[in-house]
Structures are given as C-alpha cells and as structure tokens.
C-alpha positions, 0 to 999 in steps of 0.5 A, a space after each residue: 500500500 502506498 501513502 501520499 506525502 504532503 505537498 507542503 507543510 506550512 506549520 513546520 515553517 511557522 512558530 507557535 505564535 504564527 500558526 494560529 492564523 492558519 485555516 482550521 475550521 474547514 469543511 474537510 477537517 469537519 467531515 473527517 472529525 465527524 467520521 472519526 468521532 463516529 468510530 470513537 462513539 461506537 467504540 465507547 458504546 461497545 466498551 461502555 455497555 460491557 464494562 463501563 469504561 469510556 475514553 476520550 480517545 484523543 490520541 487515536 483521534 489525532 493519529 487517525 486524522 493524520 493517517 486519513 489525510 495521508 491516505 486520501 488525496 486531500 493532504 495539501 496544506 494539512 497542518 498541525 493546527 487543523 489536526 487539533 481541530 479534527 481531534 477536538 471534533 472527534 472527542 466531542 462526538 465520541 464521548 457522547 455515550 458517557 456525557 449523556 448517561 447512555 451507558 449508565 443513567 439511561 440504562 439504570 432508569 430503563 432496565 433497573 428502576 421499578 414501577 414504584 421507584 419511578 413515581 408513575 406506577 409503571 416502568 420508564 422507557 424513553 422513545 428516540 425523540 425523548 432520548 434526543 431531547 434528554 441528550 440535547 438538554 445535557 449537551 452544552 452547559 459544560 462546553 460553555 462553562 469550560 471556556 470560563 476556566 481556560 485562562 485560570 487553569 491553562 494560562 495562569 496556573 499552567 496545569 499539565 493535563 497529561 493526556 492533552 500534553 501527550 496528544 500535542 506531543 504526538 501531533 508535533 511529532 507527526 507534523 515535525 513542528 515545535 510545541 510552546 514552551 512552558 515559559 514562552 513569551 513574545 521575545 523568546 518566540 521571535 528569537 526562536 523564529 529568527 534563529 531557525 535554520 534556513 533550509 536553503 542554506 543547508 544545500 551544500 551540507 548534506 549532513 545538516 540538511 538531513 539533521 534539520 529535515 523534518 524538525 526545523 526544515 520540512 524539506 531537504 535541499 532537493 525539496 523532498 521530505 527526509 528519508 528518515 522521516 518517511 521511513 518513520 512514518 511508514 513504520 508507524 503506519 505498518 504498526 497501526 495496520 498490523 495491530 488493527 488487523 490482529 484486533 479485527 481478526 480476533 473480533 471476528 473469530 471470537 464471534 464464531 467461537 465465543 469461548 475465546 471471550 472467556 478462557 478458563 485459564 484458572 480451571 473450570 471450577 474457578 471459572 464456573 463458580 467464581 468467574 475467573 476467566 481471561 478475555 484476551 481482547 486486543 482492545 482491552 490490552 490496548 486500553 491497558 497500555 494506554 492506562 499504564 501499569 499503576 492504574 491497571 495494578 490497582 484494578 487487579 488488586 480490586 479484582 482479587 480483593 472482590 472476586 477471590 476474597 470477599 465474594 467467595 467469603 460472602 457466599 460461604 458464610 451465607 450472606 450472598 447465597 445466590 450465584 456469584 454473578 447475581 447482582 441481587 442475591 449473589 456475591 457480585 451484588 454484595 461486593 458492589 456495595 463495598 466498591 461504592 463505599 471505596 469510590 465514594 470515600 476516595 471521591 469525597 476526600 479528593 473533592 475536599 482536598 482539591 477544593 481546599 487547594 483551589 481556594 488556597 491558590 486563589 487566595 495567594 493569587 489575590 494576595 499577589 495582585 493586591 500586593 502588586 497594586 499596593 507597590 505600584 501605587 506607592 512607587 509614585 511617592 518614592 525617589 529614584 534611589 529607592 525605586 530599585 530596592 522597591 522593585 527588587 522587593 516586588 520581584 522577590 515577592 512575585 517570584 515567591 507567590 508564583 512558585 507557591 501557586 505553580 503559576 508560569 509566565 506563559 503568554 496567551 493568544 490574541 483576543 481575536 482568537 478567544 471566545 467572547 465573554 458575551 457568547 460564553 455567558 449567553 451560552 451558559 444561560 441558554 443551555 441552562 434554560 434548555 436543560 430545565 426545559 428538556 428535563 420537564 419535557 421528558 419526565 414531566 412534573 416528576 422532576 421539579 424545577 428546583 431539582 434541575 436548577 440545583 443540579 446545574 449549580 452543582 454541575 458548575 461547582 463540580 466542573 471546576 473540581 473535574 477540570 482541576 483534578 484532570 489537569 493535575 492527575 489526568 483523571 476526571 472523577 466523573 463517576 465520583 462526582 455523580 455519586 457526590 451529587 447523589 449524596 447531596 440530592 438525597 438530602 435535598 429531595 424529601 424522603 416521601 417524594 414518590 420519584 426520589 430515586 428517579 430524581 436522584 439519578 437525573 440530578 447525578 446525570 446532569 452533574 456528571 455531564 457538566 464535569 465530563 464535557 468541561 474536562 474534555 474541552 479543557 484537555 483539548 484546549 491544552 493540546 491546542 495551546 501547546 500546538 498554537 491552535 485557535 481556542 475559538 476554532 476548538 470551541 466551534 469544533 466542540 459545538 459542532 461535534 456535540 450537536 452531531 453527537 446528540 443525534 448519533 448517540 441516541 440512535 446508536 443506543 437504540 440500535 444496540 438495544 434492538 440488536 442485543 439483549 441488554 443486560 446480558 452476559 456480554 453487556 452487563 452494563 455495570 455502570 447502570 447497576 452502580 448508579 441505581 444501587 447508589 441511588 437506593 443506598 443514599 435514599 434509605 434502601 437496606 444493605 445485604 447482610 453485614 455489608 454495612 460493617 464492611 462498607 464502613 471499614 473499607 471507606 475508612 481505609 481508602 479515605 485514609 489512603 486518599 488523604 495521604 496520596 493527596 496531601 503528602 508533599 513531593 519533598 517527603 522522602 517517602 513520596 515515591 512509594 505512594 504509587 504502591 498505595 491503591 487508588 480508590 476509584 480504580 480499586 472500586 472498578 476492579 471490584 464491581 467488574 468481573 475479573 476478565 475485564 481487568 486481567 487483559 488490561 493488566 496484561 496491557 499495562 505490564 506490556 507498556 511498563 516492560 516496553 518503556 523499562 527495557 525498550 527505552 523511554 525515547 519519544 519514538 518508542 512512546 509514540 510507537 506504543 500509542 500507535 499500536 495500542 490505538 490499532 488494537 482498540 480501533 480494530 475491535 471497536 470497528 469490527 464490533 459494528 460488523 458483529 452487531 450486523 451479523 447478530 441482527 441477521 442471525 448469523 450462527 456461532 460455531 
C-alpha cells in the first residue's frame, strides 16, 4: 500500500505564535472529525455497555486524522493546527455515550428502576425523540462553562493535563513542528523564529540538511521530505495496520467461537463458580497500555480483593447465597456495595482536598495582585534611589507567590482568537434554560424545577473540581462526582417524594455531564495551546461535534438495544447497576447482610489512603512509594467488574511498563506504543459494528 506525502507543510515553517492564523475550521477537517468521532462513539458504546469504561480517545483521534489525510488525496496544506481541530471534533462526538448517561443513567432508569421507584406506577422507557431531547438538554452547559476556566487553569496556573500534553506531543511529532514552551513569551518566540535554520542554506551540507529535515526544515535541499522521516512514518503506519488487523481478526473469530471471550485459564471450577476467566481482547490490552501499569495494578488488586476474597467469603458464610454473578442475591451484588463505599470515600476526600487547594491558590493569587497594586501605587511617592530596592522587593515577592501557586509566565493568544465573554455567558444561560426545559419535557412534573436548577449549580461547582483534578492527575472523577451529587440530592429531595430515586439519578446525570464535557474541552484546549491552535476554532469544533453527537448517540443506543439483549452476559452494563444501587443506598434502601460493617471499614481505609496520596508533599522522602498505595476509584472498578475485564488490561499495562523499562523511554518508542495500542482498540471497536450486523441477521456461532 502506498501513502501520499504532503505537498507542503506550512506549520513546520511557522512558530507557535504564527500558526494560529492558519485555516482550521474547514469543511474537510469537519467531515473527517465527524467520521472519526463516529468510530470513537461506537467504540465507547461497545466498551461502555460491557464494562463501563469510556475514553476520550484523543490520541487515536489525532493519529487517525493524520493517517486519513495521508491516505486520501486531500493532504495539501494539512497542518498541525487543523489536526487539533479534527481531534477536538472527534472527542466531542465520541464521548457522547458517557456525557449523556447512555451507558449508565439511561440504562439504570430503563432496565433497573421499578414501577414504584419511578413515581408513575409503571416502568420508564424513553422513545428516540425523548432520548434526543434528554441528550440535547445535557449537551452544552459544560462546553460553555469550560471556556470560563481556560485562562485560570491553562494560562495562569499552567496545569499539565497529561493526556492533552501527550496528544500535542504526538501531533508535533507527526507534523515535525515545535510545541510552546512552558515559559514562552513574545521575545523568546521571535528569537526562536529568527534563529531557525534556513533550509536553503543547508544545500551544500548534506549532513545538516538531513539533521534539520523534518524538525526545523520540512524539506531537504532537493525539496523532498527526509528519508528518515518517511521511513518513520511508514513504520508507524505498518504498526497501526498490523495491530488493527490482529484486533479485527480476533473480533471476528471470537464471534464464531465465543469461548475465546472467556478462557478458563484458572480451571473450570474457578471459572464456573467464581468467574475467573481471561478475555484476551486486543482492545482491552490496548486500553491497558494506554492506562499504564499503576492504574491497571490497582484494578487487579480490586479484582482479587472482590472476586477471590470477599465474594467467595460472602457466599460461604451465607450472606450472598445466590450465584456469584447475581447482582441481587449473589456475591457480585454484595461486593458492589463495598466498591461504592471505596469510590465514594476516595471521591469525597479528593473533592475536599482539591477544593481546599483551589481556594488556597486563589487566595495567594489575590494576595499577589493586591500586593502588586499596593507597590505600584506607592512607587509614585518614592525617589529614584529607592525605586530599585522597591522593585527588587516586588520581584522577590512575585517570584515567591508564583512558585507557591505553580503559576508560569506563559503568554496567551490574541483576543481575536478567544471566545467572547458575551457568547460564553449567553451560552451558559441558554443551555441552562434548555436543560430545565428538556428535563420537564421528558419526565414531566416528576422532576421539579428546583431539582434541575440545583443540579446545574452543582454541575458548575463540580466542573471546576473535574477540570482541576484532570489537569493535575489526568483523571476526571466523573463517576465520583455523580455519586457526590447523589449524596447531596438525597438530602435535598424529601424522603416521601414518590420519584426520589428517579430524581436522584437525573440530578447525578446532569452533574456528571457538566464535569465530563468541561474536562474534555479543557484537555483539548491544552493540546491546542501547546500546538498554537485557535481556542475559538476548538470551541466551534466542540459545538459542532456535540450537536452531531446528540443525534448519533441516541440512535446508536437504540440500535444496540434492538440488536442485543441488554443486560446480558456480554453487556452487563455495570455502570447502570452502580448508579441505581447508589441511588437506593443514599435514599434509605437496606444493605445485604453485614455489608454495612464492611462498607464502613473499607471507606475508612481508602479515605485514609486518599488523604495521604493527596496531601503528602513531593519533598517527603517517602513520596515515591505512594504509587504502591491503591487508588480508590480504580480499586472500586476492579471490584464491581468481573475479573476478565481487568486481567487483559493488566496484561496491557505490564506490556507498556516492560516496553518503556527495557525498550527505552525515547519519544519514538512512546509514540510507537500509542500507535499500536490505538490499532488494537480501533480494530475491535470497528469490527464490533460488523458483529452487531451479523447478530441482527442471525448469523450462527460455531
């Protein structure tokens, strides 16, 4: 297979502050972004309904965007900032299943909410039009609110946003361009531009031409892309195609031979009684590679704790006498409450710590600004001999303040490329009104107006928490945020309200949607800032992708429900079970025998661990060992999912660790790892559409 080389590379010839004026919101980029986003959306439905795991997929989206432009005859003047726009559109489309609660909230309402709990005397099943209205009501508030946070978390505090930064690194490597420096200012930007090597001046020196080619100069002296860059690109494409092919072949083979999805590697006894199987899914392995060894190790710890210790113990002692995989009477139903207690304890502690840190940061920033204003006003009354001493005092104080608040002297783009404040405020008001109307339209008087308004206020507050947590840790605690909102609404809604559980679910969905979208957009904005893309273009991308996702997400949800039996052994919708059981817990439902005592014990243990991990200073000599303390959210996920969900991901995380540890931590090795993991995930995700079609046509298994 041959791949077209780009005819030119405008972005490689420009500096960070010059690329922002390049075309970004283009028809071709929008179409490609929507196409990639549709693929990601199907992926997230597949894995979300199976395991509850949903991903932004920003790295694979950027890679696919670059690859499609290389494969198709549209690569002329394709730039890194246009690639940023593509992945922004794709992320907005692809995260719809989680943002609109279609892998959690809606299945919980439709599949598990009883007639008595609904407040109507009958079960609830939403039509396609109602799903679209529901999704439309949740779709835009987080997008508009996130814009107001950009200057604080990206420009002033310069939070790392690891996934957003990694996506920017991948795009810069693919296009051969530079990233913004953490301390970039206008003078250094112009200095770097002036110091660039002139490609034409290297014509007589082959070694210089080869060295600078593809890094500072996009072409060599003959006008062709460097051979080394060509070979690197072709090698990456081969890796992508091979990993994609392996994943696709497995998916088709597993359809005809279902045992491949549940290999009893620990023996038939443990397989039948305790669900210890391996599902050697390439997509799960790819996800484990992306997640990294620490996260998947915490999940494995949770799986062992839940499925090898606690669930068998509960069954043996008669506390959970049913089949171990039964959500109501079995061990899985019993340990689910423990997983909830672990995740809630971790989320509450993290929330309190992040809130205190945020308030402290704002206090220090306000103090710094107040002090500088005082100095500026006092400087007018000093003699010139005193001004140097006063200026030194001001600089010293400013340095101390910036150091304590992690602020950096980064510059922002011109205001003409930012979203206007009027647009942001108007959008927040209109999107809030749409949300209130949508909830009333779908559920009628069952959802009181005050409940929706309170949920929107909480969503605003929780969005700040989600964005800051994502920026610092690369983990957006949307599941914990949803549970926190459920706890709060248990106190807001009267106990005797007939629809209190339904209201609890809806309120949690609104809070989760706001935090999810705000975090996604902020990751994209971090990527765009490092590359030099227009924030306004990314905002437009998010609006276009979100609007498209409202309709596509609703349709795909209905398609999955019409083709597959949900819930089933394949699609267990564990997130929906967690949502409904958490609502019942906080609104006063009873717990299984002796679950209460264990919930308190594990909540205390993991709350204490969360305090240590979130408050220990980096200067502490034992700080490096904190990685061995498990993360509560990851452990909770490992507990409530069956072991086959976790084992394959652990294999992927172990592969990633071995790769980096012994294969070298060079940038090209990490990029190669991202490409291979993306191919594994995309192969199974795309072929799941084929297996869904075969299922609907009644194609038999062997």
